[in-house]
C-alpha positions, 0 to 999 in steps of 0.5 A: 453701275457705270453711267454708260451701262445705266443709259443702255438699260434705260434705252432698252426699257424705252425701246420696249415701250415703243414696241408696245406703243406700236401694237396699241396703235395697231389695235386701236388701244389708247393705252399707249398715251400713257407711255413716256415719249421722251425717247424715240426710235431714232435713239435706237442706234446700232453698230455698223460694220463695213464691207457688208458684214453682219452687224450683231444686234446690240441689246437695244434692238429689242423689236421682235421683228429682228428675230427674223432679220439680219442687219447688213451694210453695203457702202452707205446703205443699211439692209435688213435681210430676211432670214427666211427668204433672204429678201433685202429691205431697208434697214436704216434706223430712220425706216422704222420696223413697219415695213419689216412686219408687213413683209413677215406677214407676206413671207411665204417661207415663214408661215404660221409663226406665233409672234405672241410667243416671241412677245412672251419671251420679251416680257418685262416685269412692269408690263402685262400683254395679252395676245389672243390671235395672230394669223398671217395670210399670204394674200395680205396687202402691204398696208395691212397689219398684224391683227392683234385681237386683244391687248391689255396694258396695265400701269402697275402690274404685280411682280409675279404677272407674266404675259399670257395668250388667250387659250392654250397655245398648244394645238390639239389635233385629236380635240379638233377632229372631235369638235369637227365630228360634233359639229357635223352631227349636231347641225346635220352637215354632210360628211363629205363637207370635209372634201369641199374646197371652200371648207379646206381653204377656210380651215387652212387659213384659220389653223394651218396646223389642222390635218384635214381628215377624209370623208371616211375618217370623219365617219369613224370619228362620228361613230366613235363619238356616238359610242362615247355618248351612248355610254353616257345615256346608258348610265343616265337611264340606268340610274333612274328610279322610276320606269321608262316608256318607249315609243316606236316610230317608222321612218321611210327613205327615198330609196324605199328603206324603212327605219325603226326609231325607238325613243325612251320617255321618262321623268327624271329625278328632278321632275323634268320630262326627258326623251332620248332616241335609243335606236334608229335601225334599218329594217327590211320591208320583207321582214315578218312581224316576228322579226320586227318584234325580235328587233325591238326586244334586242334593242330593249335588252341592249339598253337593259330596260326591258324589265323596267318598262311601263308602256310602249307607244306605237305611232301607227294605230294599225300596228299589228297586234301580233307584234304587241302580243309577242312583246308582252309575252316576252316581257312578262316572262321576267316580270308581270306587266303592270295591270296585266298589260292593260296599260302597256299598249298605247297609240299616238293621239295625233296620228289618230286625228290625222286618220280622221282628217284623211276620212273627212278630206276623202269624203269632201274631195270632189267639193274641195277640188271644185273650190280650188278650180273656182279660186284658180278661175278668179285669180287667173284674170285681173278682170275676173278678180275685179269683177268678183271683188265688186260682187262681194261688195255688192252682197255685203261681204267684208272679209279681210282674208282674200282667197288663196290656194291651199298646200294639198300636203298640209291639211291645216292649209286646206281648212283655212282655204275652205273657211275663207271660201265659205265667207265668199259663198254669196259672191260665188253664187252671184258670179255663177249667175253673171258669168257663164264661163264659170263652171266650177260652182257648188250646189247649196248642198255641197256648200253645206257639206263644206261648212260642216266638214270645215267645222270638223277640221277646225276642231282637229286643227285646234286640238292638234295645236294643243298636242304639239304646242305644249312645252311639257307634253305629259300624259294628263293633257290629252284626256279632255281633248280626246273626249271632246273628239268622242263626244263630237263624233257621236253627235255627227253620227246622229246627223240627218244628212246621209253624207255627213253621217256616213262619213262620221261613222267611218271616222268613229270606227277608227277612233273606237279602235284607239279608244279601246287601247288608250281610254284607261291610260288617258283617264288614269293620267287625268286623275293624277292631275290634281285639277281634275281627279275623278271629277273629269272622268265622271263629267266626260263619261256621262256624256260618252256612255250615258246610262252605262257611265257608272260601269265604265267609271268603276272600271277606271277606279278599279284599275287605278287602285290596282295599279297603286297596290302594285306600286305599294307592293313593289316599292321595297322590292323593286324601286328601292333596290334599283336606286341602290344599284342592285342587279335586276337580272340573272340569279340575283332576282330569284329571291325577290321573285320567290318572296313576291307572294309574301310581299303581297300578303304583307300588304294586304294584312297591313291594310287594316293597321295602316292609315289611309292610303296615298291614293285615298287621301289624294282623291278625297281632297278637293281638286286644285284650282284650275289655271293655265300656268299650272305646273304639274311637275312642281305640284308633285315635286312639292307633294312627294313627301305627302304621297310618296307611293302615289308620286312614284306612280305619277312620274311613270304615268305622266311620262307616257308619250300619248302623242309622238308626232313632231310639230313639223309633221303634225299637219302633213299628210305624208309620213316621216321621211329621212333626207336623200343624203343620210339615207344613202349612208351605211345603216350603222352610220345613220343610226350613229348620226341620228341618235348622237344628234338627238343627244347633243341637242338635248345637251345644248337645250338643258343649260337654257331650260328649253322645253324638252321637245324632240329634235328631229333626226336630220331633215324631214320631207312629206311623202 
């Protein structure tokens, strides 16, 4: 190699080193300190031609900026002419290249050019550079630099290493549209956000290649994503070996439209409680119960779960029995319901408590209103407030809580207001004597009513918190609290005060309707809790039924044995076939139906030959020690080999949604209301947004092992 050619090669190498040094300086990286500094940019001489002719760049001009400039000389001055906008800048070797870079960032005719790709073309075998992002903003100032996100300099890279960029360098329009639709659905953003100026500016500055879609296109993308996610949910549900319970809720809207929300509840093969919204359908208020039942049946058939239902939970206690009867008749045509349908109809426990609260609040309405007026009177004047505080000290009241007004649509706040006012009862009595302007005082009898009703409300607040605050709201947790309410109602009805007894009788009448529908389901779920078994049923039923308790206990015992026998018979003919992927509909189910009597005969004649059943063995063993950190899923998962049939039954029973209300609505007096924006959309679009949001939120929660709680469809309001 000639000396001249060798010097040229060395010059090219150190020009490249100077380029890396510049980028490192801009990124705050000190790796450039390891680069030899024997040479400087002044050594990067170029050939100059006279008469303003273009100078061909020698190999030593290796800076990436010269891909965008041509160097010319007029007289004694060198210029660098931008090939995009023809603007002339200083091209002297003493001027460096910083000003050229700054121009590139501002050049309007040269937007969205990825410099990292140019650097990739200039890569050397002895250097590794990783550039994540370049973003050229037309509004940048002259002193701003290229925002290099990441630069990695390695002293001794391997020969095969090359320059890479963070992520794919190829922009994907379709993927970006899908991500936009997913974001809108997941966070409940309005579809019209794509028309907002701020959003358009943000996206264009972030990725100018993205073609911002219209409102209607985003709506179609959301529906397409719904169809894709729906198929995933369908496959998950139909792979389950166990049965599924479905809850039905009614949603209202500001436009007076009503929506029917169907949610599937089940325990999966890993013993985790799951719930997924299946349908969110607008219904006409003028529709009859026949049409409502037909809508529900069609939804169940679309999801192919009508033959695998264990229970249906209705949020409203007073849902028409005609609807339930029609559903039972249709579902029992293909396969008899378990326990002759006695466990099929369940009602929301939290909704029943809210009905009892409404009765109590309505009875105490006059007293509650005067307490509100009293608090307004005291807080309306600093003078009266000071006088009331002095009276409280004089009568020996030392209460850290101060008086406050409740939020009428949240009954738990009314309970706290009453409880706080009762603590100042003596002060209110003294204020009545000392201030003739205070007219909203209560009699001693009314204070006693307020005290009793507040005690009722505190019990309901405590139990509601248990229902909505449990991370895994399995069916076994409800029986003790519901029984506790039952025992208290019996005592309240015996009150010598006509006001309290009449109120309690009105409350108990509603509770009895709930108890008649759900007592068996609640009791069986409690029995399948190894901490309780039959002992808890015996304990509470003796308090509820007194001398007739044994008859009711026997009814529960017979029902759970009958249910266990049904699972024993169907173990091979239904569950196993389903797990193996056999069809459950059409003509393929006929052979199993014809031999159903044989299955029962085989089970009955084998009883004397077989060992003790799973259920008998489970009930005869001592109860498991009670602890607050007990995990019923872990217990049954571990004991499945010991109780193969009973564990299958336990999965279905424990997965029944005995309360369907969300924590945000637990203490609100109004119902579930869809927000103004969503209710104005097409009903099919509303269903796509609500269902897909629920499914995507579940996907976000599962990796973090968060509790399987309901992701509320969009926003909620109180009516």
